[in-house]
C-alpha angles and dihedrals in degrees: 000000000000119000106248090207115103116247091228132028112247090254093050092049092050089051088051094049090048093051093047090046093049091050092050089048091051090050092053095041090050089051093051092050091049097053095082093037093055090044091050089049089052092244092134095161091058092044090051090052092050090048088051093048094052091044090058086053090052090051089053090049092049092047087053098048093263091305127117111242088232091065090062089048091051094047088064090067102044145029092217113114104178114138092259099038090116102039141044097247131116109268092244092055092044089054096049098031096111093045094048099041093035089056092045090049093049092048090045092053092047089051089045090057095043091052096043109118094249088063090070 
């Protein structure tokens, strides 16, 4: 018979989700920032992989109505709905996250294509 007690208390579950969400965010933010750097260094294959990795994240966001799936999981454990209730980011950054990193991603992809060897 399965133990009916939850493995984690709701507060512990929320902290765990916020930590994981912050780490995932940092990974994608790092990828976005690395795209123009890899392009500038001439490491086009690495830059292409970074573009593809972030594109996959964009597909996940679009499929979830521009919301990270971890946000929905975190919402089960709190009634708080501030912009950073599900992640360890300052509220202003959580609010403008998609605008800031979407713009950086777009600019990085443009730079990537402009520096690709065929552009010579």
